[in-house]
Every structure is written in C-alpha cells, then in structure tokens.
C-alpha positions in Angstrom: -218.5 -98.9 -111.9 -220.8 -98.5 -108.9 -219.2 -96.7 -105.6 -220.8 -96.1 -102.2 -220.9 -91.9 -101.4 -219.9 -91.1 -97.8 -222.1 -88.3 -97.2 -221.6 -86.4 -94.2 -225.1 -87.1 -92.3 -227.9 -89.5 -93.6 -227.6 -92.6 -95.5 -225.2 -94.0 -98.3 -226.0 -93.0 -101.9 -225.0 -95.4 -104.8 -223.5 -93.3 -107.8 -222.2 -94.5 -110.6 -218.7 -93.7 -111.5 -218.5 -92.1 -114.9 -216.2 -89.9 -115.9 -218.3 -87.2 -117.5 -221.5 -87.2 -115.4 -221.3 -83.7 -115.1 -222.3 -82.9 -118.4 -219.3 -83.6 -120.7 -217.7 -79.9 -120.1 -215.0 -78.8 -118.2 -215.7 -77.8 -115.0 -213.5 -74.9 -113.5 -212.6 -75.6 -109.8 -211.5 -73.6 -106.9 -210.3 -75.4 -103.7 -210.9 -73.5 -100.4 -208.7 -75.4 -97.9 -205.8 -74.1 -95.1 -203.6 -76.9 -95.1 -201.5 -76.8 -97.9 -200.5 -80.6 -98.5 -204.2 -81.4 -98.7 -205.2 -78.8 -100.8 -202.2 -79.5 -103.5 -203.2 -83.4 -103.4 -206.8 -82.5 -104.0 -205.6 -79.9 -106.7 -203.8 -82.5 -108.6 -206.9 -85.0 -108.0 -208.8 -83.0 -110.1 -206.3 -81.4 -112.6 -205.8 -84.8 -113.6 -209.7 -85.5 -114.0 -210.5 -84.8 -117.8 -213.8 -83.4 -116.9 -212.1 -80.7 -114.2 -210.2 -77.8 -114.6 -208.3 -75.0 -114.2 -208.0 -75.5 -110.3 -207.4 -72.3 -108.6 -206.5 -72.9 -104.9 -207.1 -70.4 -101.8 -205.6 -71.3 -98.4 -208.1 -68.3 -96.3 -211.5 -66.6 -97.0 -209.6 -63.6 -97.6 -207.9 -65.5 -100.9 -210.9 -67.1 -101.8 -212.9 -64.0 -102.0 -210.0 -62.4 -104.3 -210.4 -65.6 -106.1 -213.7 -65.2 -106.7 -213.5 -62.7 -109.8 -211.4 -65.3 -111.9 -215.2 -67.6 -112.1 -215.3 -70.9 -111.2 -218.0 -73.5 -111.8 -217.4 -75.7 -108.5 -215.8 -74.7 -104.9 -214.9 -77.5 -102.7 -214.8 -75.7 -99.4 -213.3 -76.5 -96.1 -215.7 -75.1 -93.2 -212.9 -74.5 -90.4 -210.2 -71.7 -92.1 -207.5 -69.6 -90.5 -209.7 -66.2 -90.7 -212.9 -67.4 -90.1 -215.8 -69.9 -90.7 -216.5 -70.5 -94.3 -220.1 -70.3 -94.0 -220.4 -66.4 -94.9 -218.2 -67.2 -97.9 -220.1 -70.1 -99.0 -223.0 -67.1 -99.0 -221.2 -65.4 -101.0 -220.4 -67.4 -103.4 -224.3 -68.5 -104.1 -224.7 -64.5 -104.6 -222.7 -64.6 -107.9 -224.5 -65.0 -111.3 -224.4 -67.5 -112.2 -224.0 -69.1 -109.0 -221.3 -71.7 -108.6 -221.7 -75.3 -107.1 -220.3 -75.6 -103.8 -219.2 -79.0 -102.3 -217.9 -78.9 -98.3 -215.3 -81.2 -97.5 -214.8 -80.7 -94.0 -213.1 -83.4 -90.9 -215.6 -81.1 -88.6 -218.3 -83.7 -87.4 -220.2 -80.7 -86.0 -224.0 -81.4 -87.3 -224.9 -77.9 -86.4 -221.9 -76.6 -88.5 -223.0 -78.9 -91.6 -226.6 -77.4 -91.0 -225.3 -73.8 -91.7 -223.5 -74.3 -94.2 -226.8 -76.0 -96.3 -228.4 -72.9 -95.2 -225.9 -70.5 -96.5 -226.1 -72.5 -99.9 -224.2 -75.8 -99.8 -224.8 -78.0 -102.4 -223.6 -81.1 -100.7 -220.9 -82.0 -97.9 -218.3 -84.7 -97.5 -216.5 -86.1 -94.9 -212.6 -85.7 -95.4 -212.5 -89.6 -95.1 -214.4 -90.2 -98.0 -212.8 -91.9 -101.1 -211.1 -89.8 -103.8 -213.3 -91.6 -106.4 -216.3 -90.8 -104.1 -215.5 -87.0 -104.0 -215.2 -86.7 -107.4 -218.4 -88.5 -108.5 -220.0 -86.4 -105.9 -218.6 -83.2 -107.6 -220.2 -84.5 -111.0 -223.2 -85.2 -109.5 -223.8 -81.8 -108.0 -222.8 -80.3 -111.3 -225.3 -82.6 -113.1 -228.0 -80.7 -111.0 -228.3 -84.1 -108.8 -228.4 -84.0 -104.6 -226.4 -86.1 -102.8 -228.5 -85.4 -99.6 -232.3 -86.6 -99.7 -235.1 -84.1 -99.2 -235.7 -85.5 -95.6 -231.9 -84.9 -95.0 -231.7 -81.4 -96.6 -235.1 -80.5 -94.3 -233.4 -81.9 -91.0 -230.5 -79.7 -91.6 -232.2 -76.7 -92.4 -234.7 -76.9 -89.1 -231.1 -77.9 -87.2 -229.8 -74.6 -88.4 -233.0 -72.6 -87.1 -232.6 -74.2 -83.8 -228.8 -73.4 -83.5 -229.7 -69.4 -84.7 -232.6 -69.4 -82.1 -230.2 -70.4 -79.1 -227.5 -68.0 -80.6 -230.0 -65.3 -80.2 -231.0 -66.3 -76.7 -227.3 -66.5 -75.9 -226.5 -62.9 -77.1 -229.5 -61.9 -75.3 -228.6 -63.3 -72.1 -224.8 -61.8 -72.9 -226.2 -58.2 -72.9 -227.9 -58.1 -69.8 -224.4 -58.5 -67.8 -223.0 -55.5 -66.5 -219.7 -54.2 -67.4 -217.8 -55.7 -64.7 -219.5 -59.1 -65.2 -218.5 -59.2 -68.7 -214.8 -58.4 -67.4 -215.0 -61.3 -65.6 -216.6 -63.7 -68.0 -214.1 -62.8 -70.3 -210.9 -63.5 -67.9 -212.9 -66.9 -67.1 -212.7 -67.6 -71.3 -209.0 -66.8 -71.0 -208.3 -69.4 -69.1 -207.7 -67.5 -65.7 -208.6 -69.2 -62.3 -210.7 -67.5 -59.6 -207.4 -65.7 -58.0 -205.9 -64.6 -61.0 -209.4 -62.9 -62.1 -209.6 -61.1 -59.1 -205.9 -59.9 -59.2 -206.6 -58.9 -63.2 -209.4 -56.6 -62.0 -208.0 -55.6 -59.0 -210.9 -57.0 -56.9 -211.5 -59.3 -53.9 -211.6 -63.0 -54.3 -215.1 -62.6 -52.9 -216.0 -60.0 -55.3 -215.1 -62.3 -58.0 -217.0 -64.8 -56.4 -220.1 -62.2 -56.4 -219.9 -61.3 -59.9 -219.5 -65.3 -60.7 -222.7 -65.9 -59.1 -225.0 -63.2 -61.1 -223.6 -64.4 -64.4 -224.3 -68.0 -63.5 -228.0 -66.5 -63.0 -228.5 -64.3 -66.1 -226.9 -66.9 -68.2 -228.6 -69.9 -66.7 -225.6 -72.0 -66.1 -224.8 -74.0 -63.1 -220.9 -73.9 -63.0 -217.7 -72.3 -64.0 -217.2 -74.7 -66.4 -220.6 -74.0 -68.3 -219.7 -70.2 -67.8 -216.6 -71.1 -69.3 -218.0 -72.7 -72.3 -220.4 -70.4 -72.8 -217.8 -67.3 -73.2 -215.7 -69.5 -75.3 -218.8 -70.0 -78.0 -219.7 -66.3 -77.8 -215.7 -65.6 -78.7 -214.8 -63.9 -75.7 -211.2 -63.9 -74.5 -207.8 -63.3 -76.1 -207.6 -66.6 -78.1 -210.1 -68.7 -77.4 -208.4 -72.0 -79.1 -205.3 -71.2 -76.5 -208.0 -71.0 -73.7 -209.4 -74.2 -74.7 -205.8 -75.8 -75.1 -204.5 -74.5 -71.6 -207.5 -76.1 -70.1 -207.4 -79.3 -72.1 -203.4 -79.8 -71.4 -203.7 -78.8 -67.5 -207.3 -79.9 -67.0 -209.9 -77.4 -64.9 -207.8 -77.7 -61.5 -208.3 -75.7 -58.1 -211.6 -73.7 -58.4 -212.4 -75.7 -61.6 -212.0 -79.5 -60.5 -210.3 -82.0 -63.0 -212.1 -82.0 -66.3 -211.3 -84.7 -69.2 -209.5 -82.6 -72.3 -212.2 -84.1 -74.7 -215.0 -82.0 -72.7 -213.0 -78.7 -73.1 -212.2 -79.6 -76.5 -216.0 -79.6 -77.3 -216.2 -75.9 -76.1 -214.9 -75.4 -80.0 -218.2 -77.2 -81.2 -221.3 -75.4 -81.1 -223.1 -78.9 -80.6 -224.3 -79.7 -77.4 -224.6 -83.1 -78.5 -221.2 -85.3 -78.7 -220.3 -85.5 -82.3 -220.7 -88.8 -84.0 -218.9 -90.0 -87.4 -221.1 -89.2 -90.6 -223.0 -92.7 -91.6 -220.7 -94.6 -93.7 -217.4 -93.3 -93.2 -214.3 -94.4 -91.5 -212.3 -92.0 -89.8 -209.1 -93.9 -91.1 -210.7 -93.2 -94.3 -212.7 -94.9 -96.9 -216.1 -96.7 -96.4 -217.5 -98.8 -93.8 -220.2 -100.1 -96.0 
C-alpha cells in the first residue's frame, strides 16, 4: 500500500505503509501535546499499532522534561506549548544518549519555527492535517533512519534558522539601545494601550509620549506605532502578549493607530515577516490534496 506523506514544507514523498518499517521492534513513544483530546487520540493511535508502545503523555514542557527519565524511542512534539516553545525541549531530547527520534506534529504554518525546530534536532515535521496513516508511516521511517525531508529542504531550513537568529540578534541590540523611559513606553504599547493611556500610565504629557515614540521609531528602524507594537510583541514585552494581540484583533487598532484587520495583528504572534502559506500537499481540512 502506497500513501502520500504530507511534509510540512517541500515535496510529497511516497512511503510504503508497512506495519514494521521501523525495524520490527516495539518503540516507546512520548507524546508532547497540550490539547488533551488530540493527545489522547494520538495515544490510542500509537497504542493500537503493534510496533509502538508503551505511550507516555505530556501536556507541557515541564511534564515532558520529567518524562525524560522514563525513556522513550520516539517523541512526537507540538511546537506551541503552554509554558513555552518546544525548540529548547527538542534540543534537550537530543542530548540524551542514545538520542530519541523527534517528530514535530504541529498546526503552525510558520516556516521559521519549523526551521528552528530542525536546527534544534527535530528529525522531521508534519502538519496536523496529515492523515493518521501518514503520521504512523513517517514515524516508522524516521525510526528506521530514513528522512522525510530532502537534503535540499533541510539545508533551506538551516539557512532560514540562521537568518532568523541573525535578525533576532539585531532586534535585541536595537532594543538595548532604548532608554529606560522608552522601554516603558514600548512595553505599554505592547500591552495594548493607546497614546493617551500610555501617557496616563507613565504620568507624562501626551506630547512627551509622542517624543519618546518618535525616538523609538528611529532606534528600532520602524515607521509606525503598529510596526513598533509588532516589534514589542515579538520581543516578549508587555504583561500578556497574546491577550494584547487579541485585544487589538477584536477591536482593531483604532484612534491613533487607525483600523487594522485582525489577521494582521494575529501575525504579530508569528515570527516570520512572510504571510504563512499552507504546507505543500496538505489540506487544512485534513487529508492530502494530491
């Protein structure tokens, strides 16, 4: 039986859906996924397969780190977890001797996040819209030492990760050039406050807030409050960045910001400046488009 493997970026790969492609042994599995219903469903899928088991579950990075002691051969990891991004977790898994196979299973379309996961040591990435048979088959292929990404795709991902880290470094340097008061203004902006609200919170005149904002524009190389807002959110400023983004998305950036579509604001949670595009061969309704 031949199936089409939906890799998160790149070409479709033909795989043989043979139940023991991983080498005939039983592989221990760790599922790291914060959505309990999806995690439990995947646990049943792997648990019912004769070449996988036992299956352990973790809903957070902290739980996954504790599960390291029990040992596993395959980690199926979501990138977005409640207590942080899973990239560092993947790297820590690869420091285990012998290192487990890591398959990232994510709904994220952010190619830079994918790239950082590959750089951290992930062996492959699949979109959550992939068929169950494809997920199992790709896990077996990875355990057998095969690749589900071509060499060209892997090199592209590593180059993308390098560019991402370079931009992040430049952004950190720019942020460090801000004065204490400018950092306070930028943080207030990231919290979703308007010009007048920032001035009131910091007990300064609106004209003074405007002066600080102009200086922030010059130092960060941005040209609007929206760009400064996106920069601040990406740098992790403000009390609750997702809440701030939702606040802007629900009400739009009105008053001194002007109306902005919610999709643009939601992009602030995406580290890629590009508009995310669906993975090749994957239907977001589930299944393959090929």
